[in-house]
C-alpha positions as CSV (number, residue, x, y, z in Angstrom):
1,M,21.0,-34.5,26.9
2,T,24.4,-37.0,27.0
3,Q,25.3,-39.3,24.1
4,R,24.2,-42.3,26.1
5,S,20.9,-41.1,27.0
6,D,20.4,-39.7,23.3
7,N,21.3,-43.1,21.9
8,I,18.8,-44.7,24.1
9,I,16.0,-42.7,23.1
10,R,16.8,-43.4,19.3
11,L,17.0,-47.0,20.1
12,L,13.7,-47.1,21.6
13,T,12.3,-44.9,18.7
14,V,13.6,-47.6,16.1
15,L,12.1,-50.6,18.3
16,L,8.7,-48.8,18.4
17,T,8.6,-48.1,14.5
18,D,9.9,-51.8,13.9
19,V,6.8,-52.9,16.0
20,L,4.5,-50.7,13.9
21,L,6.0,-51.6,10.5
22,V,6.1,-55.3,11.0
23,S,2.6,-55.4,12.5
24,G,1.2,-53.1,10.2
25,A,2.9,-54.9,7.0
26,T,1.5,-58.4,7.9
27,S,-1.8,-57.1,9.1
28,F,-2.2,-55.4,5.5
29,I,-1.7,-58.4,3.7
30,H,-3.9,-60.4,6.2
31,H,-7.1,-58.1,5.9
32,Y,-6.8,-56.9,2.6
33,L,-4.7,-58.9,0.3
34,L,-5.1,-62.4,1.7
35,P,-8.1,-62.4,4.2
36,T,-7.9,-66.3,4.2
37,L,-4.7,-66.3,5.7
38,Q,-4.4,-66.6,9.7
39,T,-1.8,-64.1,10.9
40,D,-3.4,-63.4,14.4
41,R,-1.6,-66.3,16.2
42,I,1.7,-65.9,14.5
43,L,2.2,-62.1,14.6
44,P,2.9,-61.8,18.2
45,I,5.6,-64.8,18.0
46,L,7.0,-62.8,15.1
47,I,7.2,-59.5,16.5
48,T,8.8,-61.1,19.7
49,I,11.6,-63.1,17.7
50,W,12.1,-59.9,15.6
51,L,13.0,-57.5,18.7
52,I,14.8,-60.3,20.4
53,T,17.2,-61.0,17.3
54,F,17.4,-57.3,16.9
55,I,18.6,-56.8,20.3
56,I,21.1,-59.7,20.5
57,R,22.7,-58.7,17.0
58,L,22.9,-54.9,18.2
59,R,26.6,-53.5,17.7
60,S,27.8,-50.2,18.5
61,P,28.1,-49.3,14.7
62,F,24.4,-49.1,14.4
63,F,24.6,-45.8,16.2
64,Q,27.1,-44.2,14.0
65,S,26.5,-42.9,10.4
66,L,26.4,-45.7,8.3
67,S,26.0,-45.8,4.3
68,V,22.4,-46.8,3.0
69,S,24.2,-49.9,1.6
70,D,25.2,-51.0,5.1
71,R,21.5,-50.2,6.5
72,V,20.3,-52.3,3.6
73,Q,22.3,-55.3,4.5
74,Q,21.5,-54.8,8.1
75,H,18.0,-55.0,7.5
76,F,18.0,-58.4,5.3
77,I,20.4,-60.0,7.8
78,Q,17.7,-59.1,10.3
79,V,14.9,-60.5,7.9
80,F,17.0,-63.8,7.7
81,T,17.9,-64.3,11.2
82,S,14.3,-63.5,12.3
83,L,12.8,-66.1,9.8
84,S,15.4,-68.6,10.6
85,V,14.4,-68.5,14.5
86,L,10.5,-68.7,13.4
87,A,11.1,-71.7,11.4
88,I,12.8,-73.4,14.4
89,F,10.1,-72.3,16.6
90,I,7.4,-73.9,14.2
91,I,9.4,-76.9,14.2
92,F,9.2,-77.3,18.2
93,F,5.8,-75.9,18.5
94,P,4.0,-77.5,15.4
95,S,0.7,-76.1,16.8
96,Y,1.7,-72.9,15.2
97,T,1.5,-74.2,11.5
98,V,2.5,-71.7,8.7
99,G,1.4,-72.3,5.1
100,R,3.6,-71.9,2.1
101,A,1.6,-68.8,1.0
102,Q,1.7,-67.3,4.5
103,L,5.4,-67.8,4.8
104,A,5.9,-66.3,1.2
105,H,3.9,-63.2,2.2
106,T,5.8,-62.6,5.5
107,V,9.1,-62.7,3.8
108,I,7.8,-60.2,1.3
109,S,6.1,-58.0,4.1
110,L,9.5,-58.0,6.2
111,A,11.5,-57.3,3.0
112,I,9.0,-54.4,1.8
113,I,9.4,-52.5,5.3
114,G,12.8,-52.2,4.7
115,F,12.6,-48.8,2.7
116,P,10.7,-46.9,5.5
117,R,12.9,-48.8,8.1
118,I,16.0,-47.5,6.7
119,L,14.7,-44.2,6.2
120,I,13.9,-43.8,9.7
121,Q,17.5,-45.1,10.9
122,Q,19.3,-43.0,8.6
123,F,17.2,-40.0,10.1
124,L,18.1,-40.9,13.6
125,F,21.7,-42.1,13.4
126,G,23.2,-40.8,9.8
127,N,23.1,-37.8,8.0
128,M,19.5,-37.7,6.6
129,K,17.5,-35.1,8.1
130,F,14.6,-34.7,5.9
131,S,15.9,-31.8,4.1
132,E,17.1,-30.0,7.1
133,K,20.4,-28.7,6.1
134,T,23.6,-29.1,7.6
135,P,24.2,-26.5,10.4
136,A,26.4,-23.6,9.8
137,V,29.2,-23.5,12.8
138,L,31.0,-20.4,13.9
139,I,33.8,-20.7,16.3
140,A,34.7,-17.8,18.7
141,G,38.5,-18.1,20.1
142,N,41.5,-20.0,19.0
143,G,44.3,-22.3,19.8
144,K,44.4,-26.3,20.4
145,L,40.8,-26.6,21.1
146,T,39.7,-24.8,17.8
147,S,42.1,-27.2,16.1
148,A,40.6,-30.2,17.8
149,I,37.1,-29.0,17.2
150,L,38.0,-28.5,13.1
151,E,39.1,-32.2,13.4
152,Y,35.9,-33.6,14.8
153,F,33.8,-31.7,12.3
154,K,36.0,-33.1,9.7
155,N,35.4,-36.7,10.8
156,K,31.5,-36.1,11.3
157,P,30.7,-33.4,8.3
158,E,26.9,-34.2,9.0
159,E,27.1,-32.5,12.1
160,G,28.1,-29.3,11.0
161,N,30.2,-27.2,8.4
162,I,32.5,-24.6,9.9
163,I,32.4,-21.2,8.2
164,G,35.1,-19.5,9.9
165,Y,36.2,-18.2,13.3
166,L,36.4,-14.9,15.5
167,N,39.2,-13.8,17.6
168,D,40.7,-10.6,18.7
169,T,43.9,-11.2,18.1
170,I,45.4,-12.4,14.7
171,I,47.3,-15.6,14.9
172,P,47.9,-18.7,13.0
173,S,45.0,-21.1,12.9
174,A,44.0,-24.3,11.4
175,V,40.5,-22.8,10.7
176,R,40.0,-20.4,7.8
177,P,38.9,-17.8,7.4
178,R,39.2,-15.3,10.2
179,L,35.8,-13.5,10.1
180,G,36.5,-10.8,12.5
181,N,36.6,-9.6,16.3
182,F,34.1,-11.1,18.8
183,S,32.4,-7.7,18.6
184,D,31.8,-8.2,14.8
185,I,29.5,-11.2,15.4
186,S,26.2,-9.4,14.4
187,K,28.0,-8.4,11.1
188,V,29.2,-12.0,10.6
189,H,25.7,-13.3,11.2
190,S,24.2,-11.0,8.8
191,T,26.7,-11.9,6.3
192,N,27.4,-15.5,7.0
193,P,24.3,-16.7,8.8
194,F,25.1,-19.7,11.2
195,D,23.2,-22.1,13.2
196,R,25.6,-22.7,16.1
197,L,28.4,-21.0,18.1
198,I,31.0,-22.9,19.8
199,I,33.1,-20.8,22.2
200,T,36.8,-21.8,23.0
201,T,38.3,-18.2,24.1
202,D,40.4,-17.8,27.2
203,P,38.4,-18.2,30.6
204,G,39.3,-15.0,31.7
205,N,37.5,-13.4,28.8
206,K,34.1,-13.4,30.7
207,E,32.8,-10.4,29.4
208,S,33.2,-11.4,25.6
209,I,31.8,-14.9,26.4
210,E,28.8,-13.1,28.2
211,K,28.3,-10.9,25.3
212,L,28.6,-13.9,22.6
213,I,26.2,-16.0,24.6
214,D,23.5,-13.0,25.1
215,Y,23.8,-12.5,21.3
216,A,23.1,-16.1,20.4
217,E,20.1,-16.4,22.6
218,R,18.5,-13.4,21.3
219,H,18.8,-14.6,17.7
220,G,18.0,-18.5,18.4
221,I,21.5,-19.7,17.7
222,R,22.8,-22.9,19.7
223,A,25.6,-21.9,21.7
224,S,28.2,-24.1,23.2
225,V,31.2,-23.4,25.6
226,V,34.3,-25.5,25.4
227,L,35.3,-24.0,29.0
228,N,34.9,-25.3,32.6
229,L,32.9,-22.1,33.6
230,P,29.7,-23.2,35.3
231,A,29.6,-20.3,37.6
232,L,29.9,-17.7,34.7
233,M,26.9,-19.1,33.0
234,K,24.0,-18.2,35.1
235,R,21.7,-20.4,33.1
236,N,20.8,-24.0,32.9
237,F,23.4,-26.2,31.1
238,E,24.3,-29.8,30.3
239,L,27.9,-31.2,30.3
240,S,28.6,-33.0,27.1
241,D,31.7,-34.0,25.0
242,L,32.9,-33.1,21.5
243,G,35.3,-35.3,20.4
244,G,36.2,-36.1,24.0
245,L,36.7,-32.1,25.0
246,P,34.3,-31.0,27.8
247,L,31.4,-29.1,26.7
248,F,28.9,-27.3,28.5
249,Q,25.5,-27.0,26.4
250,I,24.0,-23.7,27.1
251,R,20.4,-23.6,27.6
252,E,20.4,-27.4,26.8
253,V,16.6,-28.2,26.7
254,P,14.7,-31.5,25.7
255,L,13.8,-30.1,22.4
256,S,17.3,-29.7,21.3
257,D,17.4,-32.9,19.7
258,Y,15.8,-33.8,16.4
259,V,14.3,-36.9,17.8
260,P,11.9,-35.3,20.2
261,L,11.2,-32.6,17.3
262,F,10.5,-35.2,15.0
263,W,7.8,-36.7,17.1
264,K,6.4,-33.3,18.4
265,R,6.0,-32.7,14.6
266,V,4.2,-35.9,13.9
267,F,1.7,-35.3,16.4
268,D,1.4,-31.5,15.1
269,V,0.7,-32.8,11.7
270,L,-2.0,-35.5,13.1
271,F,-3.8,-33.4,15.5
272,A,-4.0,-30.4,12.9
273,T,-5.4,-32.5,10.2
274,V,-7.9,-34.4,12.3
275,T,-9.1,-31.2,14.2
276,L,-9.9,-29.3,10.9
277,L,-11.5,-32.1,9.3
278,L,-13.5,-32.4,12.5
279,L,-14.4,-28.7,12.9
280,S,-14.9,-28.0,9.3
281,P,-18.6,-27.4,9.6
282,V,-17.9,-25.3,12.6
283,L,-15.0,-23.2,10.7
284,L,-17.7,-22.7,7.8
285,L,-20.5,-21.3,9.8
286,I,-18.0,-18.9,11.7
287,S,-16.8,-17.7,8.2
288,I,-20.4,-17.1,7.1
289,A,-21.1,-15.2,10.5
290,I,-17.9,-13.0,10.2
291,K,-19.0,-12.1,6.4
292,A,-22.6,-11.3,7.5
293,D,-21.4,-9.3,10.3
294,S,-19.1,-7.0,9.0
295,R,-17.1,-6.1,5.7
296,G,-13.7,-7.3,5.1
297,P,-11.9,-10.8,4.8
298,V,-12.7,-13.7,6.9
299,F,-8.7,-14.4,8.0
300,Y,-6.7,-11.6,9.7
301,R,-3.2,-12.1,8.8
302,A,-0.8,-10.5,11.3
303,E,3.0,-10.4,11.1
304,R,4.5,-12.5,14.1
305,I,8.1,-13.6,15.6
306,G,8.6,-17.3,15.0
307,R,11.4,-19.9,15.6
308,Q,15.0,-18.2,15.4
309,G,13.6,-14.8,15.5
310,K,12.2,-15.4,11.9
311,H,8.9,-13.5,10.8
312,F,5.7,-15.2,9.5
313,R,2.0,-14.2,9.0
314,I,-0.2,-15.9,11.3
315,F,-4.1,-17.1,10.5
316,K,-6.8,-15.8,12.7
317,F,-10.4,-15.3,12.2
318,R,-11.0,-11.6,11.9
319,S,-12.8,-10.5,15.0
320,M,-12.3,-6.5,14.5
321,K,-13.5,-4.1,12.1
322,I,-11.2,-3.2,9.3
323,A,-8.7,-0.8,10.8
324,A,-8.8,3.0,9.4
325,D,-5.0,3.2,9.7
326,A,-1.9,1.3,10.6
327,A,-1.5,2.9,14.1
328,S,-5.0,1.6,15.0
329,E,-4.1,-1.9,13.6
330,N,-0.9,-2.0,15.9
331,R,-2.8,-0.9,18.9
332,S,-3.3,-3.4,21.8
333,T,-6.6,-4.7,22.2
334,Q,-8.4,-3.0,25.4
335,K,-11.3,-4.0,27.5
336,N,-14.6,-3.0,25.8
337,D,-12.6,-2.1,22.5
338,N,-15.0,-0.6,20.3
339,R,-13.1,-2.3,17.2
340,I,-14.2,-5.6,18.1
341,T,-17.4,-7.0,16.1
342,G,-20.3,-8.7,17.6
343,T,-19.2,-12.0,16.2
344,G,-15.6,-11.2,17.5
345,K,-16.6,-10.8,21.0
346,I,-18.0,-14.3,21.0
347,L,-14.9,-15.8,19.2
348,R,-12.4,-14.1,21.7
349,R,-14.3,-15.0,24.5
350,Y,-13.8,-18.9,23.5
351,S,-10.8,-18.2,21.7
352,L,-12.3,-19.6,18.6
353,D,-10.6,-16.9,16.6
354,E,-7.2,-18.7,17.1
355,L,-8.7,-22.2,15.4
356,P,-7.3,-21.2,11.9
357,Q,-3.7,-21.3,13.3
358,L,-4.0,-24.9,12.8
359,L,-3.2,-23.9,9.2
360,N,-0.1,-22.5,10.4
361,V,0.7,-25.9,12.0
362,L,0.4,-27.6,8.8
363,E,2.7,-25.2,7.0
364,G,5.2,-25.5,9.7
365,S,5.6,-21.8,11.2
366,M,3.8,-23.1,14.4
367,S,3.4,-26.0,16.6
368,V,0.0,-27.0,18.6
369,V,1.7,-26.2,21.7
370,G,4.3,-23.7,22.6
371,P,5.2,-20.1,23.3
372,R,2.5,-17.8,21.9
373,P,3.9,-15.5,19.1
374,H,3.6,-12.1,19.7
375,R,3.5,-8.8,17.4
376,V,6.6,-7.6,16.5
377,N,6.7,-4.3,18.5
378,L,5.4,-6.1,21.7
379,D,8.1,-9.1,21.2
380,Q,10.8,-6.3,21.1
381,K,9.4,-4.8,24.3
382,F,9.5,-8.3,25.9
383,G,13.0,-8.6,25.1
384,T,13.9,-5.3,26.7
385,L,12.0,-6.2,29.9
386,V,13.0,-9.9,30.2
387,P,16.7,-10.7,29.0
388,A,16.2,-14.2,28.8
389,Y,13.1,-13.7,26.9
390,P,14.3,-14.4,23.4
391,V,15.4,-17.9,24.5
392,R,11.8,-19.0,23.7
393,R,12.8,-18.5,20.2
394,F,14.7,-21.9,20.2
395,I,11.3,-23.6,19.2
396,K,8.3,-22.8,17.3
397,P,5.7,-20.7,18.7
398,G,2.1,-22.4,19.6
399,I,-1.6,-22.0,19.3
400,T,-1.7,-22.5,23.1
401,G,0.9,-22.5,25.8
402,W,2.0,-23.1,29.5
403,A,1.5,-19.4,30.2
404,Q,-1.9,-19.2,28.7
405,V,-3.4,-22.0,30.8
406,N,-2.2,-20.5,33.6
407,G,-4.0,-17.2,32.8
408,W,-1.1,-15.3,31.6
409,R,-2.8,-13.8,28.6
410,G,-4.6,-10.6,27.7
411,L,-3.5,-6.9,28.2
412,T,0.4,-6.7,28.9
413,E,0.7,-3.3,31.0
414,K,2.6,-4.1,33.9
415,N,6.4,-5.5,34.4
416,I,4.6,-8.4,36.0
417,D,2.4,-9.1,33.1
418,F,5.6,-9.4,30.6
419,K,7.7,-11.4,33.2
420,G,5.0,-13.5,34.2
421,R,4.3,-14.6,30.8
422,A,8.0,-14.8,29.8
423,L,9.3,-17.0,32.7
424,H,6.2,-19.5,32.2
425,D,7.4,-19.8,28.6
426,L,10.8,-20.5,29.8
427,W,9.7,-23.0,32.2
428,Y,7.7,-24.8,29.6
429,L,10.9,-24.9,27.1
430,E,13.4,-26.5,30.0
431,H,10.7,-29.0,31.3
432,W,9.2,-30.2,27.9
433,S,7.7,-33.5,27.5
434,F,4.7,-35.1,25.4
435,G,2.7,-35.5,28.6
436,L,3.1,-31.9,29.3
437,D,1.7,-30.9,25.7
438,L,-1.2,-33.4,26.1
439,A,-1.9,-32.0,29.6
440,I,-1.7,-28.2,28.1
441,I,-3.9,-29.1,25.4
442,W,-6.7,-30.6,27.7
443,L,-6.3,-27.3,29.9
444,T,-6.6,-25.1,27.0
445,V,-10.2,-26.7,26.5
446,F,-11.3,-27.5,30.0
447,G,-8.9,-25.4,32.3
448,R,-10.4,-22.6,34.4
449,R,-7.6,-20.2,34.0
450,T,-7.3,-20.4,30.2
451,H,-10.2,-18.0,29.4
452,Q,-9.3,-15.4,32.2
453,N,-8.4,-12.0,31.1
454,V,-9.9,-12.4,27.5
455,F,-11.7,-9.9,26.0
């Protein structure tokens, strides 16, 4: 995503939240604190004036990393400007009468929304990322480009912290320290974990570049190349810039940016909370049925591979008898598997055993929609058969996904089973949209293919 389109999306997000905050604060006062005030007529005018004055006053520094005090100053200037225009509007249109009490509480409501409004703006344009740590950056290469990148991150420390560089030759560099050769990337990653890899090595060093990118993809690390090598990549990429330097964003996907990630997370939390509340009687009945059917716990906690290759434990309703040994527990489910309980057959037939994963969504290890998480040994097999498979680790796994609603679920025995599921996951990653997530949720419930190959 280019800087311009990225700023447009963030600006639209600010405008949307402004509408919600202004209307929400004013309506709250109207309905709960001062129900005698008539705000229904003036509210649309106030929101319109707020948006118009905001856009007219918009300047490029707004999109930059400003201090909180600067954001506070901008907010109160916005409040003063909007109220001044509103006063002029009322003078010319006296039918929109505003009493002293209503005007005072309008001023208070616009002042109060400053806190959440500034918080959102700092998240979108500043260095506040809701406890998200500053990404650690490793540079592979050396020379003038490396020095220019170092200068860029010095000016924008919120964008990343350079931990050092890799290079096969020892030459003077502005970046410290040299952490090893290109082949040492695995060792460096284990001792100095990093979130982003920027490759600046010579264009002729194709083999090293390919290996570096492969390693980054296998471990869910964002890889960028400051080179004009589109023919080498054999992957989707997007041209960007880094302080005026040409930058090919490898595997650039819609969810690379934290704005759509933020809204996806908001949707996940709301959806999981509401669904758990609505289905709580059903979940209780299922729990009772599981306990009455066979001995053992209600939930089955299995280890899975999540975002950036991190391990987590998934929640599922137990649908099988307690395993006698580890080998039995790790064995893939077969058709007419004698380990499945009577209650488990019903749960698995309609995927009801997956419902507790809404708890994983709330804890942050999963999303409602995304690539399905696999067992550790199966995940490794996927990576062996489908080289691009680990790219799915860029995002959180989901309760349901594009592969599942297209019938790619159940037993994986043939190569086509592995490739079909993996390629559908990659397609989702590269074509994500909020509308696509809603469509997948709909197909999960009502789609014909969703429950194929389920046993």
